[in-house]
C-alpha atoms as one frame of an Amber mdcrd trajectory, in Angstrom:
protein
 134.307 -34.065 223.179 133.091 -36.545 220.594 130.633 -39.178 221.840 130.803
 -42.767 220.638 128.592 -45.768 221.177 130.215 -49.121 221.853 128.379 -52.432
 221.633 129.354 -54.626 224.583 129.243 -58.404 224.278 128.550 -60.115 227.612
 129.169 -63.857 227.294 126.335 -65.965 228.704 128.764 -67.877 230.928 130.136
 -64.694 232.538 129.200 -64.795 236.223 128.907 -61.695 238.408 131.559 -61.396
 241.120 131.016 -59.994 244.620 133.968 -58.285 246.277 134.122 -56.708 249.722
 137.844 -55.850 249.639 140.224 -54.585 246.985 143.982 -54.460 246.724 145.605
 -52.017 244.321 149.164 -52.324 243.035 150.907 -50.280 240.379 154.070 -49.987
 238.366 155.123 -47.521 235.694 152.879 -48.934 232.958 149.847 -50.412 234.743
 147.538 -50.459 237.739 146.381 -53.843 238.974 143.208 -54.297 240.994 142.736
 -57.531 242.921 139.078 -57.920 243.890 138.725 -60.062 247.010 135.933 -61.668
 248.967 136.822 -61.610 252.650 135.269 -64.574 254.404 133.362 -63.238 257.444
 134.685 -64.274 260.835 138.063 -65.375 259.464 141.332 -63.801 258.452 141.054
 -65.235 254.933 140.018 -63.750 251.621 139.673 -65.318 248.189 140.726 -63.475
 245.052 137.709 -63.268 242.741 139.159 -61.232 239.859 142.378 -59.502 238.858
 142.149 -56.563 236.459 145.108 -54.614 235.058 144.697 -51.303 233.232 146.940
 -48.554 231.893 147.627 -45.450 234.010 145.475 -43.359 231.635 142.576 -45.786
 232.025 143.102 -45.797 235.818 142.816 -41.995 235.884 139.658 -42.153 233.753
 138.255 -44.911 235.997 138.879 -42.723 239.062 137.023 -39.792 237.489 134.087
 -41.943 236.343 133.852 -43.631 239.751 133.887 -40.243 241.546 131.082 -38.929
 239.319 129.073 -42.129 239.780 129.397 -41.914 243.579 128.177 -38.302 243.509
 125.180 -39.383 241.389 124.495 -42.328 243.745 124.620 -40.137 246.843 122.272
 -37.657 245.196 119.748 -40.449 244.765 120.272 -42.601 247.891 122.065 -40.357
 250.414 125.628 -40.046 251.641 127.785 -43.152 251.786 129.507 -43.362 255.172
 133.233 -44.135 255.182 134.218 -47.389 256.892 135.794 -45.371 259.728 132.492
 -43.471 260.218 130.157 -46.451 260.028 129.415 -48.377 263.205 130.884 -51.770
 262.437 132.900 -54.479 264.095 135.226 -54.667 261.079 138.813 -53.476 261.419
 139.477 -50.283 259.502 143.147 -51.113 258.907 143.804 -54.413 257.154 147.043
 -55.839 255.796 146.596 -58.082 252.781 149.227 -60.761 252.153 149.704 -63.032
 249.170 149.777 -60.717 246.175 151.925 -57.712 245.383
């Protein structure tokens, strides 16, 4: 596989976004990720970013994310699933307002 280098331009006014929930929707030609910030102690969340990508890019994203998680766990230890972690958060959440 040929390797390429891409120069990335990060605008100075681009702010980082924190998300503690994600909603994923798809149709035949795209996957859409809605990154949400759930407000603790409430049943409300605010959409922080919406990103749509092609199915091919979604598949590549999945593979890159899986590899990155394996690398992370090799360095910092296993990440516990939400259902395994001791938490007072619900493990099953229905998100309304975007589909």
